[in-house]
RORO-152191 format. One record per residue (C-alpha): x, y, z. Coordinates in nm, 2 decimals. Example, Ala and Ser with C-alpha at 12.3 -4.5 7.8 and 13.67 -1.06 7.14 Angstrom:
! residues 2
+--------+--------+--------+
|     xx |     yy |     zz |
+--------+--------+--------+
|   1.23 |  -0.45 |   0.78 |
|   1.37 |  -0.11 |   0.71 |
+--------+--------+--------+
END
This chain:
! residues 295
+--------+--------+--------+
|     xx |     yy |     zz |
+--------+--------+--------+
|  -0.52 |  -6.11 |   2.59 |
|  -0.40 |  -5.77 |   2.70 |
|  -0.60 |  -5.46 |   2.63 |
|  -0.43 |  -5.20 |   2.40 |
|  -0.32 |  -4.89 |   2.59 |
|  -0.54 |  -4.59 |   2.54 |
|  -0.35 |  -4.27 |   2.48 |
|  -0.52 |  -3.94 |   2.55 |
|  -0.43 |  -3.64 |   2.34 |
|  -0.35 |  -3.35 |   2.58 |
|  -0.39 |  -3.02 |   2.41 |
|  -0.09 |  -2.79 |   2.44 |
|  -0.11 |  -2.53 |   2.71 |
|  -0.25 |  -2.21 |   2.58 |
|  -0.02 |  -1.91 |   2.60 |
|  -0.10 |  -1.68 |   2.89 |
|  -0.24 |  -1.36 |   2.77 |
|  -0.26 |  -1.02 |   2.93 |
|  -0.37 |  -0.68 |   2.81 |
|  -0.02 |  -0.54 |   2.80 |
|   0.11 |  -0.85 |   2.61 |
|  -0.18 |  -0.81 |   2.36 |
|  -0.09 |  -0.44 |   2.33 |
|   0.27 |  -0.53 |   2.25 |
|   0.16 |  -0.78 |   1.98 |
|  -0.06 |  -0.51 |   1.82 |
|   0.22 |  -0.25 |   1.85 |
|   0.47 |  -0.48 |   1.68 |
|   0.24 |  -0.51 |   1.38 |
|   0.25 |  -0.13 |   1.33 |
|   0.55 |  -0.08 |   1.10 |
|   0.57 |   0.30 |   1.15 |
|   0.55 |   0.26 |   1.53 |
|   0.84 |   0.01 |   1.52 |
|   1.04 |   0.26 |   1.31 |
|   0.97 |   0.53 |   1.57 |
|   1.08 |   0.29 |   1.85 |
|   1.40 |   0.21 |   1.66 |
|   1.48 |   0.58 |   1.62 |
|   1.43 |   0.63 |   1.99 |
|   1.64 |   0.33 |   2.09 |
|   1.91 |   0.46 |   1.86 |
|   1.93 |   0.80 |   2.02 |
|   1.92 |   0.65 |   2.37 |
|   2.22 |   0.43 |   2.28 |
|   2.40 |   0.73 |   2.14 |
|   2.33 |   0.92 |   2.47 |
|   2.45 |   0.63 |   2.68 |
|   2.77 |   0.57 |   2.48 |
|   2.85 |   0.93 |   2.42 |
|   3.20 |   0.91 |   2.57 |
|   3.28 |   0.61 |   2.35 |
|   3.13 |   0.75 |   2.03 |
|   3.25 |   1.11 |   2.04 |
|   3.60 |   1.14 |   1.88 |
|   3.67 |   1.48 |   2.04 |
|   3.59 |   1.67 |   2.35 |
|   3.28 |   1.87 |   2.28 |
|   3.43 |   2.18 |   2.46 |
|   3.76 |   2.17 |   2.28 |
|   3.82 |   2.48 |   2.06 |
|   4.06 |   2.50 |   1.77 |
|   4.03 |   2.83 |   1.58 |
|   4.27 |   2.71 |   1.31 |
|   4.00 |   2.45 |   1.21 |
|   3.70 |   2.68 |   1.24 |
|   3.41 |   2.62 |   0.99 |
|   3.57 |   2.32 |   0.82 |
|   3.34 |   2.12 |   0.59 |
|   3.25 |   1.76 |   0.67 |
|   3.55 |   1.53 |   0.62 |
|   3.71 |   1.21 |   0.74 |
|   3.86 |   1.40 |   1.03 |
|   3.55 |   1.59 |   1.13 |
|   3.24 |   1.39 |   1.00 |
|   2.99 |   1.68 |   1.05 |
|   3.25 |   1.96 |   1.01 |
|   3.34 |   2.22 |   1.27 |
|   3.16 |   2.53 |   1.41 |
|   3.28 |   2.89 |   1.42 |
|   3.51 |   2.81 |   1.72 |
|   3.66 |   2.50 |   1.57 |
|   3.47 |   2.25 |   1.78 |
|   3.37 |   1.92 |   1.63 |
|   3.00 |   1.92 |   1.55 |
|   2.97 |   1.54 |   1.55 |
|   3.09 |   1.53 |   1.91 |
|   2.87 |   1.81 |   2.02 |
|   2.56 |   1.65 |   1.86 |
|   2.63 |   1.32 |   2.04 |
|   2.65 |   1.49 |   2.38 |
|   2.36 |   1.71 |   2.29 |
|   2.15 |   1.39 |   2.26 |
|   2.19 |   1.35 |   2.64 |
|   2.06 |   1.70 |   2.71 |
|   1.76 |   1.68 |   2.47 |
|   1.65 |   1.34 |   2.60 |
|   1.70 |   1.44 |   2.96 |
|   1.50 |   1.76 |   2.93 |
|   1.22 |   1.59 |   2.73 |
|   1.18 |   1.29 |   2.96 |
|   1.23 |   1.48 |   3.29 |
|   1.00 |   1.76 |   3.21 |
|   0.72 |   1.52 |   3.09 |
|   0.76 |   1.31 |   3.40 |
|   0.72 |   1.62 |   3.61 |
|   0.41 |   1.72 |   3.41 |
|   0.26 |   1.37 |   3.44 |
|   0.32 |   1.36 |   3.82 |
|   0.17 |   1.70 |   3.88 |
|  -0.11 |   1.69 |   3.62 |
|  -0.22 |   1.34 |   3.71 |
|  -0.25 |   1.43 |   4.08 |
|  -0.45 |   1.74 |   4.01 |
|  -0.66 |   1.57 |   3.75 |
|  -0.75 |   1.28 |   3.97 |
|  -0.84 |   1.50 |   4.27 |
|  -1.05 |   1.74 |   4.05 |
|  -1.23 |   1.46 |   3.87 |
|  -1.30 |   1.24 |   4.17 |
|  -1.40 |   1.49 |   4.44 |
|  -1.56 |   1.75 |   4.22 |
|  -1.74 |   2.05 |   4.36 |
|  -1.53 |   2.35 |   4.46 |
|  -1.20 |   2.15 |   4.43 |
|  -1.28 |   2.07 |   4.07 |
|  -1.38 |   2.43 |   4.00 |
|  -1.05 |   2.57 |   4.15 |
|  -0.82 |   2.32 |   3.97 |
|  -1.01 |   2.36 |   3.64 |
|  -0.97 |   2.74 |   3.66 |
|  -0.60 |   2.70 |   3.72 |
|  -0.58 |   2.48 |   3.41 |
|  -0.77 |   2.74 |   3.21 |
|  -0.54 |   3.02 |   3.32 |
|  -0.23 |   2.82 |   3.21 |
|  -0.39 |   2.73 |   2.88 |
|  -0.48 |   3.09 |   2.81 |
|  -0.12 |   3.16 |   2.73 |
|   0.06 |   3.02 |   2.43 |
|   0.29 |   2.75 |   2.55 |
|   0.62 |   2.89 |   2.43 |
|   0.53 |   3.24 |   2.55 |
|   0.45 |   3.11 |   2.90 |
|   0.77 |   2.91 |   2.91 |
|   0.97 |   3.22 |   2.81 |
|   0.80 |   3.42 |   3.08 |
|   0.88 |   3.16 |   3.35 |
|   1.25 |   3.13 |   3.24 |
|   1.28 |   3.51 |   3.22 |
|   1.15 |   3.53 |   3.58 |
|   1.37 |   3.24 |   3.71 |
|   1.68 |   3.32 |   3.50 |
|   1.82 |   3.15 |   3.19 |
|   1.95 |   2.80 |   3.25 |
|   1.88 |   2.45 |   3.15 |
|   1.73 |   2.36 |   3.48 |
|   1.49 |   2.65 |   3.47 |
|   1.39 |   2.57 |   3.11 |
|   1.30 |   2.22 |   3.23 |
|   1.08 |   2.36 |   3.51 |
|   0.91 |   2.59 |   3.26 |
|   0.84 |   2.32 |   3.01 |
|   0.70 |   2.10 |   3.29 |
|   0.47 |   2.37 |   3.41 |
|   0.34 |   2.45 |   3.06 |
|   0.24 |   2.09 |   3.00 |
|   0.07 |   2.03 |   3.34 |
|  -0.28 |   2.13 |   3.22 |
|  -0.25 |   1.90 |   2.92 |
|  -0.22 |   1.59 |   3.14 |
|  -0.44 |   1.73 |   3.41 |
|  -0.74 |   1.78 |   3.18 |
|  -0.68 |   1.44 |   3.02 |
|  -0.69 |   1.26 |   3.35 |
|  -0.98 |   1.47 |   3.49 |
|  -1.20 |   1.37 |   3.19 |
|  -1.10 |   1.01 |   3.23 |
|  -1.18 |   1.01 |   3.60 |
|  -1.52 |   1.18 |   3.55 |
|  -1.63 |   0.88 |   3.34 |
|  -1.47 |   0.62 |   3.56 |
|  -1.61 |   0.73 |   3.89 |
|  -1.96 |   0.65 |   3.77 |
|  -1.88 |   0.29 |   3.68 |
|  -2.05 |   0.02 |   3.88 |
|  -1.73 |  -0.13 |   4.03 |
|  -1.64 |   0.21 |   4.18 |
|  -1.99 |   0.24 |   4.33 |
|  -1.95 |  -0.11 |   4.47 |
|  -1.61 |  -0.03 |   4.62 |
|  -1.76 |   0.27 |   4.80 |
|  -2.05 |   0.06 |   4.92 |
|  -1.81 |  -0.18 |   5.07 |
|  -1.65 |   0.10 |   5.27 |
|  -1.32 |   0.12 |   5.07 |
|  -1.13 |   0.43 |   5.14 |
|  -1.10 |   0.69 |   4.87 |
|  -0.72 |   0.67 |   4.86 |
|  -0.74 |   0.30 |   4.79 |
|  -1.01 |   0.34 |   4.52 |
|  -0.79 |   0.60 |   4.35 |
|  -0.47 |   0.39 |   4.36 |
|  -0.62 |   0.05 |   4.28 |
|  -0.91 |   0.13 |   4.05 |
|  -0.89 |   0.48 |   3.91 |
|  -0.52 |   0.53 |   3.84 |
|  -0.46 |   0.20 |   3.66 |
|  -0.74 |   0.27 |   3.42 |
|  -0.59 |   0.61 |   3.34 |
|  -0.25 |   0.47 |   3.24 |
|  -0.33 |   0.41 |   2.87 |
|  -0.41 |   0.78 |   2.78 |
|  -0.12 |   0.90 |   3.01 |
|   0.13 |   0.68 |   2.83 |
|   0.02 |   0.79 |   2.49 |
|   0.01 |   1.16 |   2.58 |
|   0.34 |   1.13 |   2.76 |
|   0.52 |   0.99 |   2.45 |
|   0.38 |   1.26 |   2.23 |
|   0.46 |   1.52 |   2.51 |
|   0.83 |   1.43 |   2.50 |
|   0.85 |   1.53 |   2.14 |
|   0.68 |   1.86 |   2.22 |
|   0.91 |   1.91 |   2.52 |
|   1.22 |   1.86 |   2.30 |
|   1.10 |   2.12 |   2.05 |
|   1.02 |   2.37 |   2.33 |
|   1.37 |   2.31 |   2.49 |
|   1.53 |   2.37 |   2.15 |
|   1.32 |   2.69 |   2.11 |
|   1.43 |   2.82 |   2.45 |
|   1.79 |   2.73 |   2.37 |
|   1.76 |   2.91 |   2.04 |
|   1.65 |   3.22 |   2.22 |
|   1.94 |   3.19 |   2.47 |
|   1.71 |   3.10 |   2.76 |
|   1.79 |   2.73 |   2.79 |
|   2.13 |   2.56 |   2.81 |
|   2.42 |   2.80 |   2.84 |
|   2.76 |   2.77 |   2.67 |
|   2.95 |   2.55 |   2.64 |
|   2.67 |   2.29 |   2.68 |
|   2.60 |   2.14 |   2.33 |
|   2.22 |   2.18 |   2.33 |
|   2.08 |   2.14 |   1.98 |
|   1.87 |   2.46 |   1.98 |
|   2.16 |   2.67 |   2.11 |
|   2.38 |   2.52 |   1.83 |
|   2.12 |   2.64 |   1.58 |
|   2.12 |   2.99 |   1.73 |
|   2.50 |   3.01 |   1.73 |
|   2.52 |   2.90 |   1.36 |
|   2.24 |   3.10 |   1.21 |
|   2.48 |   3.36 |   1.08 |
|   2.68 |   3.10 |   0.89 |
|   2.38 |   2.94 |   0.70 |
|   2.52 |   3.03 |   0.36 |
|   2.89 |   3.01 |   0.44 |
|   2.88 |   2.69 |   0.64 |
|   2.53 |   2.53 |   0.61 |
|   2.65 |   2.20 |   0.78 |
|   2.66 |   2.39 |   1.11 |
|   2.28 |   2.43 |   1.09 |
|   2.18 |   2.11 |   0.90 |
|   2.31 |   1.85 |   1.14 |
|   2.16 |   1.99 |   1.46 |
|   1.83 |   2.05 |   1.28 |
|   1.82 |   1.69 |   1.15 |
|   1.89 |   1.57 |   1.50 |
|   1.59 |   1.75 |   1.64 |
|   1.37 |   1.64 |   1.35 |
|   1.46 |   1.27 |   1.38 |
|   1.42 |   1.26 |   1.76 |
|   1.08 |   1.43 |   1.74 |
|   0.98 |   1.21 |   1.45 |
|   1.06 |   0.90 |   1.65 |
|   0.85 |   0.99 |   1.95 |
|   0.56 |   1.10 |   1.73 |
|   0.56 |   0.78 |   1.54 |
|   0.58 |   0.57 |   1.85 |
|   0.31 |   0.79 |   2.02 |
|   0.07 |   0.74 |   1.72 |
|   0.13 |   0.36 |   1.74 |
|   0.06 |   0.35 |   2.12 |
|  -0.26 |   0.55 |   2.06 |
|  -0.38 |   0.30 |   1.80 |
|  -0.31 |   0.02 |   2.05 |
|  -0.42 |   0.16 |   2.38 |
|  -0.72 |   0.38 |   2.27 |
|  -1.03 |   0.16 |   2.26 |
|  -1.20 |   0.41 |   2.01 |
|  -0.91 |   0.36 |   1.77 |
|  -0.96 |  -0.02 |   1.79 |
|  -1.33 |   0.01 |   1.70 |
+--------+--------+--------+
END
């Protein structure tokens, strides 16, 4: 008589988990953070597809149609030179996102390098770099940016450089504080005991453990950089005509607030929504990546 076959139940393979995957799952559960991400993705798509979305050339002037109210022909109306505001806002998305992201990336690169060196090596190097941060932080950010642009000359490129310099100490002090706590960890001491070079310790152990705070601050820093770029543009120190920078559009339209309020409302809403998106996403990333917020 044959024996009955024995079937073994094999449990399904568990899904591979990783810190970044777990962080993404937690991020998705944050409704406001996902709204912020959606706003950012929307503006990125607008910037990428600007030539397809803009119905008019943002430089095209038509004085006959100046200060027209929003209509089917001009969705956001026209400005004092007859230019289509909808087209200018679409192309202005490119400028604002480029300035915000580029300036923050420059601040992250410079601030992270200085912060790691100051926190890891300490002594006179730490004292020198920390005093440099203190000097930069002693000035209000927008005033320091105005001074730098005034010295270099008004242009979008110089405004980007000024915003990057202003935000260097923010990232530098953040990374320095993180490195000061990490360099006392046992695995760092063990790496030194094994004769591992400092450069390898910094790249393989210190820097990866600093990425969480850097990402959070970088996301929030983009929102700040967009506001600072708009402020410089409003003062005439940022993008120059005919570039459709949102702050410059507000400056050119401030005398028509009562006569043609749409010339101010739509650029202002664009700035507000973009900054709101980055702030919401930054708050969500902080909740996910900051261990203190998890507790």
